[in-house]
N, CA, C and O atoms as a Tinker XYZ file with bonds, in Angstrom:
   448  protein
     1  N     14.083000  -10.351000    7.759000    73     2
     2  CA    13.409000  -11.129000    6.735000    64     1     3
     3  C     12.988000  -12.465000    7.337000    63     2     4     5
     4  O     13.694000  -13.057000    8.153000    81     3
     5  N     11.835000  -12.910000    6.914000    73     3     6
     6  CA    11.293000  -14.193000    7.368000    64     5     7
     7  C     10.671000  -14.875000    6.151000    63     6     8     9
     8  O     10.018000  -14.226000    5.334000    81     7
     9  N     10.873000  -16.167000    6.038000    73     7    10
    10  CA    10.221000  -16.897000    4.959000    64     9    11
    11  C      9.493000  -18.109000    5.516000    63    10    12    13
    12  O      9.952000  -18.757000    6.457000    81    11
    13  N      8.359000  -18.395000    4.917000    73    11    14
    14  CA     7.584000  -19.587000    5.233000    64    13    15
    15  C      7.209000  -20.224000    3.901000    63    14    16    17
    16  O      7.571000  -19.713000    2.841000    81    15
    17  N      6.497000  -21.321000    3.954000    73    15    18
    18  CA     6.019000  -21.949000    2.714000    64    17    19
    19  C      5.075000  -21.033000    1.950000    63    18    20    21
    20  O      5.003000  -21.094000    0.723000    81    19
    21  N      4.353000  -20.185000    2.673000    73    19    22
    22  CA     3.313000  -19.367000    2.057000    64    21    23
    23  C      3.782000  -17.996000    1.580000    63    22    24    25
    24  O      3.207000  -17.438000    0.646000    81    23
    25  N      4.836000  -17.440000    2.220000    73    23    26
    26  CA     5.252000  -16.076000    1.874000    64    25    27
    27  C      6.603000  -15.728000    2.493000    63    26    28    29
    28  O      7.116000  -16.424000    3.369000    81    27
    29  N      7.149000  -14.636000    2.005000    73    27    30
    30  CA     8.314000  -14.016000    2.623000    64    29    31
    31  C      7.863000  -12.701000    3.222000    63    30    32    33
    32  O      7.007000  -12.016000    2.662000    81    31
    33  N      8.434000  -12.349000    4.353000    73    31    34
    34  CA     8.073000  -11.091000    5.002000    64    33    35
    35  C      9.330000  -10.243000    5.175000    63    34    36    37
    36  O     10.337000  -10.702000    5.714000    81    35
    37  N      9.253000   -9.014000    4.715000    73    35    38
    38  CA    10.319000   -8.042000    4.909000    64    37    39
    39  C      9.781000   -6.979000    5.860000    63    38    40    41
    40  O      8.812000   -6.289000    5.545000    81    39
    41  N     10.408000   -6.850000    7.017000    73    39    42
    42  CA     9.973000   -5.882000    8.018000    64    41    43
    43  C     10.842000   -4.637000    7.927000    63    42    44    45
    44  O     12.063000   -4.709000    8.062000    81    43
    45  N     10.204000   -3.503000    7.699000    73    43    46
    46  CA    10.936000   -2.239000    7.647000    64    45    47
    47  C     11.425000   -1.876000    9.049000    63    46    48    49
    48  O     10.740000   -2.154000   10.033000    81    47
    49  N     12.602000   -1.259000    9.146000    73    47    50
    50  CA    13.081000   -0.778000   10.445000    64    49    51
    51  C     12.282000    0.449000   10.890000    63    50    52    53
    52  O     11.379000    0.896000   10.182000    81    51
    53  N     12.611000    0.984000   12.052000    73    51    54
    54  CA    11.892000    2.133000   12.604000    64    53    55
    55  C     11.967000    3.354000   11.692000    63    54    56    57
    56  O     11.018000    4.135000   11.621000    81    55
    57  N     13.089000    3.522000   10.996000    73    55    58
    58  CA    13.242000    4.650000   10.089000    64    57    59
    59  C     13.775000    4.165000    8.746000    63    58    60    61
    60  O     14.718000    3.376000    8.688000    81    59
    61  N     13.164000    4.644000    7.675000    73    59    62
    62  CA    13.630000    4.336000    6.326000    64    61    63
    63  C     13.848000    5.662000    5.616000    63    62    64    65
    64  O     12.949000    6.497000    5.522000    81    63
    65  N     15.079000    5.834000    5.116000    73    63    66
    66  CA    15.410000    7.056000    4.404000    64    65    67
    67  C     16.482000    6.754000    3.371000    63    66    68    69
    68  O     16.766000    5.591000    3.082000    81    67
    69  N     17.066000    7.784000    2.824000    73    67    70
    70  CA    18.082000    7.628000    1.791000    64    69    71
    71  C     19.251000    6.761000    2.260000    63    70    72    73
    72  O     19.875000    6.070000    1.455000    81    71
    73  N     19.543000    6.796000    3.548000    73    71    74
    74  CA    20.672000    6.056000    4.088000    64    73    75
    75  C     20.515000    4.544000    4.065000    63    74    76    77
    76  O     21.509000    3.825000    3.960000    81    75
    77  N     19.288000    4.047000    4.161000    73    75    78
    78  CA    19.096000    2.587000    4.208000    64    77    79
    79  C     18.097000    2.060000    3.169000    63    78    80    81
    80  O     17.885000    0.850000    3.084000    81    79
    81  N     17.500000    2.926000    2.402000    73    79    82
    82  CA    16.481000    2.504000    1.447000    64    81    83
    83  C     16.975000    1.490000    0.424000    63    82    84    85
    84  O     16.293000    0.504000    0.146000    81    83
    85  N     18.146000    1.725000   -0.129000    73    83    86
    86  CA    18.650000    0.815000   -1.157000    64    85    87
    87  C     18.957000   -0.562000   -0.578000    63    86    88    89
    88  O     18.711000   -1.574000   -1.233000    81    87
    89  N     19.485000   -0.613000    0.624000    73    87    90
    90  CA    19.766000   -1.910000    1.263000    64    89    91
    91  C     18.466000   -2.677000    1.511000    63    90    92    93
    92  O     18.421000   -3.896000    1.344000    81    91
    93  N     17.419000   -1.970000    1.907000    73    91    94
    94  CA    16.122000   -2.613000    2.129000    64    93    95
    95  C     15.566000   -3.126000    0.799000    63    94    96    97
    96  O     14.998000   -4.216000    0.743000    81    95
    97  N     15.727000   -2.348000   -0.260000    73    95    98
    98  CA    15.261000   -2.795000   -1.569000    64    97    99
    99  C     15.995000   -4.065000   -1.997000    63    98   100   101
   100  O     15.377000   -4.983000   -2.535000    81    99
   101  N     17.281000   -4.124000   -1.767000    73    99   102
   102  CA    18.043000   -5.338000   -2.111000    64   101   103
   103  C     17.497000   -6.552000   -1.355000    63   102   104   105
   104  O     17.431000   -7.650000   -1.908000    81   103
   105  N     17.111000   -6.359000   -0.104000    73   103   106
   106  CA    16.517000   -7.459000    0.667000    64   105   107
   107  C     15.200000   -7.915000    0.048000    63   106   108   109
   108  O     14.937000   -9.114000   -0.048000    81   107
   109  N     14.378000   -6.961000   -0.370000    73   107   110
   110  CA    13.095000   -7.304000   -0.991000    64   109   111
   111  C     13.314000   -8.087000   -2.276000    63   110   112   113
   112  O     12.655000   -9.099000   -2.511000    81   111
   113  N     14.242000   -7.619000   -3.110000    73   111   114
   114  CA    14.527000   -8.304000   -4.367000    64   113   115
   115  C     15.095000   -9.697000   -4.098000    63   114   116   117
   116  O     14.762000  -10.650000   -4.802000    81   115
   117  N     15.943000   -9.816000   -3.092000    73   115   118
   118  CA    16.503000  -11.130000   -2.752000    64   117   119
   119  C     15.394000  -12.101000   -2.346000    63   118   120   121
   120  O     15.413000  -13.268000   -2.737000    81   119
   121  N     14.436000  -11.620000   -1.566000    73   119   122
   122  CA    13.299000  -12.477000   -1.198000    64   121   123
   123  C     12.518000  -12.886000   -2.436000    63   122   124   125
   124  O     12.214000  -14.065000   -2.619000    81   123
   125  N     12.193000  -11.929000   -3.279000    73   123   126
   126  CA    11.426000  -12.232000   -4.486000    64   125   127
   127  C     12.181000  -13.192000   -5.397000    63   126   128   129
   128  O     11.605000  -14.150000   -5.914000    81   127
   129  N     13.457000  -12.935000   -5.588000    73   127   130
   130  CA    14.248000  -13.780000   -6.482000    64   129   131
   131  C     14.525000  -15.170000   -5.900000    63   130   132   133
   132  O     14.914000  -16.085000   -6.627000    81   131
   133  N     14.324000  -15.323000   -4.597000    73   131   134
   134  CA    14.525000  -16.639000   -3.970000    64   133   135
   135  C     13.367000  -17.589000   -4.263000    63   134   136   137
   136  O     13.446000  -18.783000   -3.975000    81   135
   137  N     12.285000  -17.045000   -4.842000    73   135   138
   138  CA    11.160000  -17.894000   -5.210000    64   137   139
   139  C     10.020000  -17.924000   -4.214000    63   138   140   141
   140  O      9.195000  -18.836000   -4.258000    81   139
   141  N      9.948000  -16.942000   -3.307000    73   139   142
   142  CA     8.818000  -16.928000   -2.376000    64   141   143
   143  C      7.522000  -16.832000   -3.173000    63   142   144   145
   144  O      7.471000  -16.142000   -4.191000    81   143
   145  N      6.469000  -17.520000   -2.715000    73   143   146
   146  CA     5.209000  -17.482000   -3.451000    64   145   147
   147  C      4.430000  -16.176000   -3.280000    63   146   148   149
   148  O      3.528000  -15.883000   -4.064000    81   147
   149  N      4.779000  -15.392000   -2.253000    73   147   150
   150  CA     4.122000  -14.114000   -1.990000    64   149   151
   151  C      5.065000  -13.285000   -1.116000    63   150   152   153
   152  O      5.943000  -13.828000   -0.444000    81   151
   153  N      4.874000  -11.969000   -1.135000    73   151   154
   154  CA     5.710000  -11.079000   -0.336000    64   153   155
   155  C      4.838000  -10.165000    0.502000    63   154   156   157
   156  O      3.867000   -9.584000    0.018000    81   155
   157  N      5.204000  -10.053000    1.768000    73   155   158
   158  CA     4.576000   -9.085000    2.672000    64   157   159
   159  C      5.661000   -8.098000    3.080000    63   158   160   161
   160  O      6.724000   -8.497000    3.555000    81   159
   161  N      5.391000   -6.814000    2.895000    73   159   162
   162  CA     6.284000   -5.770000    3.394000    64   161   163
   163  C      5.584000   -5.165000    4.601000    63   162   164   165
   164  O      4.510000   -4.575000    4.484000    81   163
   165  N      6.203000   -5.320000    5.752000    73   163   166
   166  CA     5.586000   -4.950000    7.025000    64   165   167
   167  C      6.146000   -3.634000    7.548000    63   166   168   169
   168  O      7.319000   -3.546000    7.909000    81   167
   169  N      5.296000   -2.614000    7.585000    73   167   170
   170  CA     5.685000   -1.309000    8.106000    64   169   171
   171  C      5.101000   -1.059000    9.497000    63   170   172   173
   172  O      5.031000    0.088000    9.937000    81   171
   173  N      4.690000   -2.100000   10.184000    73   171   174
   174  CA     4.044000   -1.961000   11.493000    64   173   175
   175  C      4.877000   -1.176000   12.491000    63   174   176   177
   176  O      4.332000   -0.392000   13.268000    81   175
   177  N      6.190000   -1.375000   12.482000    73   175   178
   178  CA     7.062000   -0.719000   13.458000    64   177   179
   179  C      7.831000    0.452000   12.871000    63   178   180   181
   180  O      8.740000    0.982000   13.511000    81   179
   181  N      7.476000    0.858000   11.669000    73   179   182
   182  CA     8.170000    1.951000   10.996000    64   181   183
   183  C      7.543000    3.282000   11.433000    63   182   184   185
   184  O      6.365000    3.537000   11.186000    81   183
   185  N      8.350000    4.119000   12.085000    73   183   186
   186  CA     7.854000    5.403000   12.577000    64   185   187
   187  C      8.136000    6.546000   11.611000    63   186   188   189
   188  O      7.495000    7.594000   11.690000    81   187
   189  N      9.099000    6.355000   10.692000    73   187   190
   190  CA     9.435000    7.382000    9.708000    64   189   191
   191  C      9.803000    6.711000    8.402000    63   190   192   193
   192  O     10.612000    5.784000    8.370000    81   191
   193  N      9.199000    7.194000    7.320000    73   191   194
   194  CA     9.460000    6.621000    6.004000    64   193   195
   195  C      9.379000    7.757000    4.989000    63   194   196   197
   196  O      8.299000    8.284000    4.726000    81   195
   197  N     10.516000    8.129000    4.422000    73   195   198
   198  CA    10.483000    9.192000    3.418000    64   197   199
   199  C     10.259000    8.582000    2.034000    63   198   200   201
   200  O      9.882000    7.416000    1.919000    81   199
   201  N     10.487000    9.358000    1.009000    73   199   202
   202  CA    10.229000    8.874000   -0.348000    64   201   203
   203  C     11.098000    7.672000   -0.708000    63   202   204   205
   204  O     10.732000    6.895000   -1.590000    81   203
   205  N     12.232000    7.505000   -0.048000    73   203   206
   206  CA    13.076000    6.325000   -0.297000    64   205   207
   207  C     12.328000    5.052000    0.069000    63   206   208   209
   208  O     12.409000    4.056000   -0.650000    81   207
   209  N     11.607000    5.075000    1.171000    73   207   210
   210  CA    10.828000    3.914000    1.586000    64   209   211
   211  C      9.689000    3.620000    0.631000    63   210   212   213
   212  O      9.428000    2.463000    0.303000    81   211
   213  N      9.011000    4.667000    0.186000    73   211   214
   214  CA     7.940000    4.478000   -0.782000    64   213   215
   215  C      8.503000    3.936000   -2.093000    63   214   216   217
   216  O      7.876000    3.107000   -2.752000    81   215
   217  N      9.675000    4.403000   -2.458000    73   215   218
   218  CA    10.345000    3.915000   -3.649000    64   217   219
   219  C     10.660000    2.423000   -3.522000    63   218   220   221
   220  O     10.500000    1.674000   -4.486000    81   219
   221  N     11.101000    1.993000   -2.354000    73   219   222
   222  CA    11.365000    0.568000   -2.112000    64   221   223
   223  C     10.101000   -0.241000   -2.367000    63   222   224   225
   224  O     10.139000   -1.271000   -3.040000    81   223
   225  N      8.988000    0.227000   -1.829000    73   223   226
   226  CA     7.723000   -0.492000   -1.976000    64   225   227
   227  C      7.312000   -0.561000   -3.449000    63   226   228   229
   228  O      6.954000   -1.630000   -3.944000    81   227
   229  N      7.361000    0.552000   -4.133000    73   227   230
   230  CA     6.918000    0.579000   -5.532000    64   229   231
   231  C      7.841000   -0.235000   -6.436000    63   230   232   233
   232  O      7.365000   -0.939000   -7.328000    81   231
   233  N      9.146000   -0.149000   -6.221000    73   231   234
   234  CA    10.072000   -0.950000   -7.025000    64   233   235
   235  C      9.907000   -2.439000   -6.726000    63   234   236   237
   236  O     10.040000   -3.277000   -7.618000    81   235
   237  N      9.620000   -2.757000   -5.479000    73   235   238
   238  CA     9.375000   -4.157000   -5.114000    64   237   239
   239  C      8.108000   -4.663000   -5.783000    63   238   240   241
   240  O      8.050000   -5.811000   -6.225000    81   239
   241  N      7.088000   -3.807000   -5.858000    73   239   242
   242  CA     5.848000   -4.180000   -6.519000    64   241   243
   243  C      6.088000   -4.460000   -7.998000    63   242   244   245
   244  O      5.526000   -5.405000   -8.552000    81   243
   245  N      6.907000   -3.653000   -8.630000    73   243   246
   246  CA     7.228000   -3.869000  -10.050000    64   245   247
   247  C      7.890000   -5.236000  -10.220000    63   246   248   249
   248  O      7.518000   -5.999000  -11.111000    81   247
   249  N      8.869000   -5.545000   -9.369000    73   247   250
   250  CA     9.561000   -6.843000   -9.479000    64   249   251
   251  C      8.598000   -7.983000   -9.168000    63   250   252   253
   252  O      8.614000   -9.005000   -9.854000    81   251
   253  N      7.768000   -7.827000   -8.157000    73   251   254
   254  CA     6.799000   -8.870000   -7.815000    64   253   255
   255  C      5.847000   -9.122000   -8.983000    63   254   256   257
   256  O      5.523000  -10.271000   -9.282000    81   255
   257  N      5.404000   -8.067000   -9.635000    73   255   258
   258  CA     4.517000   -8.207000  -10.782000    64   257   259
   259  C      5.221000   -8.935000  -11.921000    63   258   260   261
   260  O      4.633000   -9.804000  -12.565000    81   259
   261  N      6.474000   -8.583000  -12.168000    73   259   262
   262  CA     7.246000   -9.269000  -13.210000    64   261   263
   263  C      7.319000  -10.774000  -12.953000    63   262   264   265
   264  O      7.282000  -11.575000  -13.887000    81   263
   265  N      7.424000  -11.146000  -11.677000    73   263   266
   266  CA     7.562000  -12.552000  -11.300000    64   265   267
   267  C      6.216000  -13.242000  -11.066000    63   266   268   269
   268  O      6.169000  -14.452000  -10.848000    81   267
   269  N      5.122000  -12.476000  -11.111000    73   267   270
   270  CA     3.803000  -13.046000  -10.845000    64   269   271
   271  C      3.594000  -13.386000   -9.383000    63   270   272   273
   272  O      2.869000  -14.325000   -9.053000    81   271
   273  N      4.231000  -12.619000   -8.505000    73   271   274
   274  CA     4.163000  -12.861000   -7.062000    64   273   275
   275  C      3.247000  -11.820000   -6.423000    63   274   276   277
   276  O      3.482000  -10.621000   -6.575000    81   275
   277  N      2.208000  -12.258000   -5.711000    73   275   278
   278  CA     1.362000  -11.280000   -5.021000    64   277   279
   279  C      2.130000  -10.602000   -3.887000    63   278   280   281
   280  O      2.971000  -11.218000   -3.233000    81   279
   281  N      1.827000   -9.327000   -3.669000    73   279   282
   282  CA     2.509000   -8.565000   -2.626000    64   281   283
   283  C      1.493000   -7.747000   -1.846000    63   282   284   285
   284  O      0.599000   -7.130000   -2.425000    81   283
   285  N      1.640000   -7.748000   -0.529000    73   283   286
   286  CA     0.811000   -6.939000    0.353000    64   285   287
   287  C      1.718000   -6.087000    1.220000    63   286   288   289
   288  O      2.809000   -6.513000    1.599000    81   287
   289  N      1.267000   -4.888000    1.529000    73   287   290
   290  CA     1.989000   -3.987000    2.422000    64   289   291
   291  C      1.155000   -3.823000    3.686000    63   290   292   293
   292  O     -0.024000   -3.473000    3.627000    81   291
   293  N      1.787000   -4.081000    4.831000    73   291   294
   294  CA     1.124000   -3.884000    6.117000    64   293   295
   295  C      1.401000   -2.450000    6.538000    63   294   296   297
   296  O      2.545000   -2.058000    6.771000    81   295
   297  N      0.335000   -1.686000    6.629000    73   295   298
   298  CA     0.433000   -0.267000    6.932000    64   297   299
   299  C     -0.561000    0.053000    8.043000    63   298   300   301
   300  O     -1.769000   -0.051000    7.834000    81   299
   301  N     -0.073000    0.439000    9.220000    73   299   302
   302  CA    -0.987000    0.764000   10.315000    64   301   303
   303  C     -2.009000    1.823000    9.903000    63   302   304   305
   304  O     -1.744000    2.642000    9.024000    81   303
   305  N     -3.159000    1.800000   10.536000    73   303   306
   306  CA    -4.248000    2.696000   10.145000    64   305   307
   307  C     -4.014000    4.148000   10.553000    63   306   308   309
   308  O     -4.723000    5.040000   10.088000    81   307
   309  N     -3.038000    4.393000   11.409000    73   307   310
   310  CA    -2.755000    5.764000   11.859000    64   309   311
   311  C     -1.250000    6.015000   11.865000    63   310   312   313
   312  O     -0.444000    5.087000   11.806000    81   311
   313  N     -0.901000    7.287000   11.938000    73   311   314
   314  CA     0.499000    7.664000   12.076000    64   313   315
   315  C      1.042000    8.359000   10.843000    63   314   316   317
   316  O      0.390000    8.414000    9.801000    81   315
   317  N      2.243000    8.887000   10.982000    73   315   318
   318  CA     2.854000    9.668000    9.921000    64   317   319
   319  C      3.169000    8.825000    8.694000    63   318   320   321
   320  O      3.053000    9.309000    7.568000    81   319
   321  N      3.567000    7.571000    8.892000    73   319   322
   322  CA     3.875000    6.719000    7.747000    64   321   323
   323  C      2.609000    6.474000    6.932000    63   322   324   325
   324  O      2.651000    6.483000    5.702000    81   323
   325  N      1.502000    6.258000    7.601000    73   323   326
   326  CA     0.222000    6.079000    6.912000    64   325   327
   327  C     -0.140000    7.343000    6.135000    63   326   328   329
   328  O     -0.565000    7.278000    4.982000    81   327
   329  N      0.035000    8.486000    6.783000    73   327   330
   330  CA    -0.334000    9.749000    6.142000    64   329   331
   331  C      0.513000   10.007000    4.897000    63   330   332   333
   332  O     -0.017000   10.406000    3.860000    81   331
   333  N      1.824000    9.782000    4.993000    73   331   334
   334  CA     2.714000    9.974000    3.845000    64   333   335
   335  C      2.307000    9.036000    2.709000    63   334   336   337
   336  O      2.300000    9.430000    1.543000    81   335
   337  N      1.971000    7.807000    3.054000    73   335   338
   338  CA     1.559000    6.826000    2.052000    64   337   339
   339  C      0.271000    7.247000    1.364000    63   338   340   341
   340  O      0.127000    7.079000    0.153000    81   339
   341  N     -0.667000    7.795000    2.131000    73   339   342
   342  CA    -1.926000    8.261000    1.550000    64   341   343
   343  C     -1.695000    9.438000    0.607000    63   342   344   345
   344  O     -2.266000    9.487000   -0.483000    81   343
   345  N     -0.862000   10.381000    1.026000    73   343   346
   346  CA    -0.576000   11.542000    0.186000    64   345   347
   347  C      0.056000   11.104000   -1.133000    63   346   348   349
   348  O     -0.245000   11.655000   -2.192000    81   347
   349  N      0.932000   10.113000   -1.053000    73   347   350
   350  CA     1.613000    9.614000   -2.251000    64   349   351
   351  C      0.724000    8.700000   -3.096000    63   350   352   353
   352  O      1.092000    8.355000   -4.218000    81   351
   353  N     -0.433000    8.305000   -2.578000    73   351   354
   354  CA    -1.347000    7.451000   -3.325000    64   353   355
   355  C     -0.917000    5.986000   -3.375000    63   354   356   357
   356  O     -1.251000    5.267000   -4.316000    81   355
   357  N     -0.186000    5.555000   -2.371000    73   355   358
   358  CA     0.328000    4.186000   -2.350000    64   357   359
   359  C     -0.787000    3.144000   -2.452000    63   358   360   361
   360  O     -0.608000    2.106000   -3.088000    81   359
   361  N     -1.926000    3.416000   -1.834000    73   359   362
   362  CA    -3.030000    2.449000   -1.836000    64   361   363
   363  C     -3.600000    2.208000   -3.225000    63   362   364   365
   364  O     -4.305000    1.221000   -3.438000    81   363
   365  N     -3.311000    3.088000   -4.167000    73   363   366
   366  CA    -3.757000    2.878000   -5.553000    64   365   367
   367  C     -2.819000    1.956000   -6.322000    63   366   368   369
   368  O     -3.172000    1.480000   -7.401000    81   367
   369  N     -1.638000    1.699000   -5.787000    73   367   370
   370  CA    -0.636000    0.900000   -6.493000    64   369   371
   371  C     -0.384000   -0.469000   -5.877000    63   370   372   373
   372  O     -0.005000   -1.403000   -6.583000    81   371
   373  N     -0.590000   -0.599000   -4.574000    73   371   374
   374  CA    -0.300000   -1.864000   -3.895000    64   373   375
   375  C     -1.449000   -2.243000   -2.972000    63   374   376   377
   376  O     -2.240000   -1.397000   -2.553000    81   375
   377  N     -1.521000   -3.527000   -2.667000    73   375   378
   378  CA    -2.536000   -4.008000   -1.723000    64   377   379
   379  C     -2.088000   -3.642000   -0.313000    63   378   380   381
   380  O     -0.943000   -3.889000    0.066000    81   379
   381  N     -2.992000   -3.056000    0.457000    73   379   382
   382  CA    -2.689000   -2.591000    1.810000    64   381   383
   383  C     -3.490000   -3.405000    2.815000    63   382   384   385
   384  O     -4.684000   -3.643000    2.630000    81   383
   385  N     -2.819000   -3.830000    3.882000    73   383   386
   386  CA    -3.477000   -4.525000    4.998000    64   385   387
   387  C     -3.197000   -3.743000    6.280000    63   386   388   389
   388  O     -2.127000   -3.150000    6.416000    81   387
   389  N     -4.145000   -3.734000    7.225000    73   387   390
   390  CA    -3.938000   -2.985000    8.465000    64   389   391
   391  C     -3.015000   -3.688000    9.460000    63   390   392   393
   392  O     -2.494000   -3.063000   10.383000    81   391
   393  N     -2.818000   -4.993000    9.264000    73   391   394
   394  CA    -1.949000   -5.744000   10.176000    64   393   395
   395  C     -1.444000   -7.002000    9.479000    63   394   396   397
   396  O     -1.946000   -7.377000    8.419000    81   395
   397  N     -0.470000   -7.639000   10.066000    73   395   398
   398  CA     0.166000   -8.803000    9.453000    64   397   399
   399  C     -0.802000   -9.975000    9.323000    63   398   400   401
   400  O     -0.740000  -10.724000    8.349000    81   399
   401  N     -1.683000  -10.136000   10.287000    73   399   402
   402  CA    -2.647000  -11.244000   10.227000    64   401   403
   403  C     -3.563000  -11.108000    9.015000    63   402   404   405
   404  O     -3.869000  -12.097000    8.349000    81   403
   405  N     -3.995000   -9.894000    8.733000    73   403   406
   406  CA    -4.863000   -9.661000    7.580000    64   405   407
   407  C     -4.124000   -9.947000    6.277000    63   406   408   409
   408  O     -4.694000  -10.534000    5.357000    81   407
   409  N     -2.869000   -9.540000    6.193000    73   407   410
   410  CA    -2.077000   -9.806000    4.991000    64   409   411
   411  C     -1.887000  -11.307000    4.797000    63   410   412   413
   412  O     -2.026000  -11.817000    3.686000    81   411
   413  N     -1.570000  -12.006000    5.877000    73   411   414
   414  CA    -1.392000  -13.459000    5.777000    64   413   415
   415  C     -2.683000  -14.148000    5.358000    63   414   416   417
   416  O     -2.665000  -15.078000    4.552000    81   415
   417  N     -3.791000  -13.693000    5.900000    73   415   418
   418  CA    -5.084000  -14.269000    5.549000    64   417   419
   419  C     -5.402000  -14.037000    4.072000    63   418   420   421
   420  O     -5.934000  -14.922000    3.402000    81   419
   421  N     -5.078000  -12.856000    3.573000    73   419   422
   422  CA    -5.329000  -12.538000    2.164000    64   421   423
   423  C     -4.501000  -13.418000    1.235000    63   422   424   425
   424  O     -4.906000  -13.696000    0.106000    81   423
   425  N     -3.350000  -13.851000    1.712000    73   423   426
   426  CA    -2.454000  -14.673000    0.899000    64   425   427
   427  C     -2.665000  -16.167000    1.091000    63   426   428   429
   428  O     -2.074000  -16.980000    0.380000    81   427
   429  N     -3.513000  -16.530000    2.061000    73   427   430
   430  CA    -3.745000  -17.955000    2.323000    64   429   431
   431  C     -4.455000  -18.598000    1.130000    63   430   432   433
   432  O     -5.357000  -18.002000    0.542000    81   431
   433  N     -4.042000  -19.807000    0.784000    73   431   434
   434  CA    -4.706000  -20.478000   -0.329000    64   433   435
   435  C     -6.173000  -20.735000   -0.022000    63   434   436   437
   436  O     -6.548000  -21.028000    1.113000    81   435
   437  N     -6.979000  -20.621000   -1.039000    73   435   438
   438  CA    -8.409000  -20.900000   -0.904000    64   437   439
   439  C     -8.599000  -22.415000   -0.852000    63   438   440   441
   440  O     -8.100000  -23.143000   -1.710000    81   439
   441  N     -9.312000  -22.871000    0.144000    73   439   442
   442  CA    -9.543000  -24.316000    0.278000    64   441   443
   443  C    -10.965000  -24.658000   -0.120000    63   442   444   445
   444  O    -11.910000  -23.974000    0.272000    81   443
   445  N    -11.114000  -25.721000   -0.903000    73   443   446
   446  CA   -12.454000  -26.111000   -1.357000    64   445   447
   447  C    -13.318000  -26.628000   -0.233000    63   446   448
   448  O    -14.472000  -26.994000   -0.458000    81   447
């Protein structure tokens, strides 16, 4: 987990499954409840993510929405995690960025 003035970032490990999904969700909720102005969930280094990982993302989105906190998911453009996310329709529920820089840019305040 990383926090800055602009956002909190939760980086998924290489594998997310039933064994660690709930612990990752607790981390996401802790970031959101700490008052971060935005949340980035980074799956850049995640090589395997079953439905537990998708559940973490969707439950985090629900909490972020309740708190009025924007959330972006960094999802590489290729690979099995991307494919699973597409099949599950994740892009219809959460904002997706191809890399962390794009997510940070999307969350940057607009300057006059």
